[in-house]
NULOPA-716992 format. One record per residue (C-alpha): residue in three letters; x, y, z. Coordinates in steps of 0.1 Angstrom, whole numbers, plus 2048, in hexadecimal, padded with zeros to 3 digits. Layout:
REM residues N
resn / east / north / up
ALA / X / Y / Z
...
//
This chain:
REM residues 153
resn / east / north / up
MET / 7FF / 862 / 88E
ARG / 817 / 859 / 8AA
ASN / 806 / 859 / 8CC
ARG / 816 / 856 / 8EE
ILE / 803 / 850 / 90E
LEU / 813 / 855 / 92F
ARG / 801 / 84D / 94F
ASN / 80D / 863 / 96B
ASN / 804 / 866 / 98F
LYS / 80F / 88A / 991
ARG / 7FC / 8A8 / 984
ARG / 80C / 8C8 / 979
ASP / 802 / 8D9 / 999
GLY / 815 / 8BF / 9AD
GLY / 7F6 / 8AD / 9BA
VAL / 7F3 / 887 / 9B7
SER / 7D8 / 876 / 9A3
SER / 7D8 / 853 / 994
SER / 7BF / 85C / 979
TYR / 7D3 / 876 / 965
ILE / 7E2 / 86E / 943
ARG / 7FA / 881 / 92D
LEU / 7F7 / 87D / 907
LYS / 80E / 888 / 8EC
LEU / 7FD / 888 / 8C9
LYS / 812 / 88E / 8AA
LYS / 806 / 890 / 886
GLY / 818 / 8A1 / 869
SER / 823 / 8C3 / 874
TRP / 80F / 8C5 / 894
GLU / 815 / 8B7 / 8B7
ILE / 7FF / 8BA / 8D5
ASP / 807 / 8B2 / 8F9
LEU / 7E7 / 8AB / 90D
GLU / 7E3 / 8A4 / 932
CYS / 7C1 / 89B / 940
GLN / 7AE / 882 / 956
GLU / 7AC / 85F / 948
ASP / 786 / 860 / 946
ARG / 787 / 880 / 931
VAL / 7A0 / 876 / 916
THR / 786 / 871 / 8FA
GLU / 776 / 892 / 902
ALA / 797 / 8A4 / 902
ILE / 7A3 / 895 / 8E1
GLN / 781 / 89E / 8D1
LYS / 785 / 8C2 / 8DC
VAL / 7A9 / 8C4 / 8CF
LEU / 79F / 8B5 / 8AD
ALA / 782 / 8CC / 8AA
GLY / 799 / 8E9 / 8B1
LEU / 7B0 / 8DE / 895
ASN / 794 / 8D9 / 87D
VAL / 79C / 8B4 / 879
PRO / 781 / 899 / 874
GLN / 775 / 88A / 895
GLY / 785 / 86B / 8A2
ILE / 7A9 / 862 / 8AA
PRO / 7BD / 862 / 889
GLN / 7CD / 841 / 881
GLU / 7F1 / 840 / 874
GLY / 7F2 / 838 / 84F
ALA / 7CC / 83E / 84A
ASP / 7D2 / 85B / 833
GLU / 7EE / 84B / 81F
PRO / 7E7 / 838 / 7FF
ARG / 7F1 / 814 / 7FF
GLY / 80D / 809 / 7E9
ALA / 807 / 7F4 / 7CA
THR / 80A / 7CF / 7CE
CYS / 822 / 7BB / 7B8
LYS / 805 / 7A8 / 7A8
THR / 7F2 / 7C8 / 7A0
LEU / 811 / 7D6 / 78F
LEU / 816 / 7B6 / 77B
GLU / 7F1 / 7B8 / 770
GLN / 7F8 / 7DC / 765
LEU / 815 / 7D0 / 750
TRP / 7FE / 7B6 / 741
GLN / 7E4 / 7D1 / 73A
GLU / 7FE / 7E5 / 727
GLY / 807 / 7C7 / 712
TRP / 82A / 7C4 / 721
PHE / 826 / 79E / 723
ALA / 81F / 79B / 6FE
GLN / 842 / 78D / 6FB
PRO / 850 / 772 / 712
ARG / 863 / 782 / 72F
PRO / 879 / 770 / 749
LEU / 876 / 778 / 76E
GLY / 895 / 78E / 76E
GLU / 887 / 7A4 / 752
VAL / 866 / 7A7 / 765
ASP / 878 / 7B1 / 785
ASP / 88E / 7CA / 772
GLU / 86F / 7DA / 762
LEU / 85E / 7DE / 784
GLY / 87E / 7EE / 791
ARG / 880 / 805 / 773
ARG / 85D / 811 / 77C
GLY / 868 / 818 / 7A0
TYR / 85A / 7F8 / 7B1
HIS / 874 / 7E2 / 7C2
TYR / 866 / 7C1 / 7CD
ASP / 879 / 7A2 / 7D7
ARG / 87C / 789 / 7BA
THR / 86A / 76F / 7CD
ALA / 84C / 786 / 7D1
VAL / 84D / 78D / 7AC
SER / 84F / 768 / 7A4
HIS / 832 / 760 / 7BB
SER / 81C / 77B / 7AB
LEU / 825 / 76E / 788
THR / 81B / 74B / 794
ASP / 7FA / 759 / 7A0
LEU / 7F4 / 769 / 77E
VAL / 7FC / 747 / 76D
ARG / 7E3 / 736 / 784
GLU / 7C9 / 750 / 77B
GLN / 7D0 / 749 / 756
THR / 7DA / 76D / 74F
LEU / 7FE / 763 / 747
SER / 80E / 742 / 73C
ARG / 831 / 737 / 741
GLU / 849 / 726 / 729
GLY / 86A / 714 / 730
ALA / 878 / 6FF / 74C
PRO / 875 / 706 / 772
ARG / 88C / 722 / 77D
ASN / 88E / 72E / 759
TYR / 86A / 737 / 751
LYS / 860 / 752 / 73A
TYR / 83E / 762 / 740
VAL / 827 / 76C / 723
GLN / 803 / 778 / 721
LYS / 7EB / 75B / 71D
ARG / 7D0 / 772 / 710
PRO / 7D3 / 797 / 707
PRO / 7C2 / 7B0 / 71D
GLU / 7A0 / 7BD / 711
GLY / 7A3 / 7D8 / 6F8
PHE / 7C8 / 7D1 / 6F3
ARG / 7D5 / 7D2 / 6CF
ALA / 7F8 / 7C7 / 6C8
VAL / 80F / 7E0 / 6B7
GLY / 80E / 7DA / 692
ALA / 7ED / 7C6 / 694
GLN / 7D6 / 7CC / 677
ASN / 7B1 / 7C7 / 674
PHE / 7A8 / 7AF / 658
ILE / 787 / 7AF / 648
GLY / 77C / 78E / 63A
PRO / 76C / 788 / 618
//
């Protein structure tokens, strides 16, 4: 919600008062201009929101919107899917995230991969600047493609 508060010394009737405030509230498809005394702002907003059948309180911008997925969360999801069963270089990981519609800076992807290595979810092979990331342990309930159950004697 974008809010604008303008303090004004003039009222609409031309009189002068130092305690009048003009508000402009915008949210989605609705926009409200409100002018009232400074000490009555809360009461006026509550009346407007009650008339619009909106929950009480001043809506916060972004409060209704879901948060985006973090890079680390997306990498954990790839791990859960078994995507890291084969060693993958940073570029391939970044490309896979991009293919799924998530475009993070490579340094962010690299830092998140390093966090997963520290947490012992993934391990890395190779030399610095040329690492390949692979699962250190498979996710619970994960079964590799082609894996078979063997029953001992």
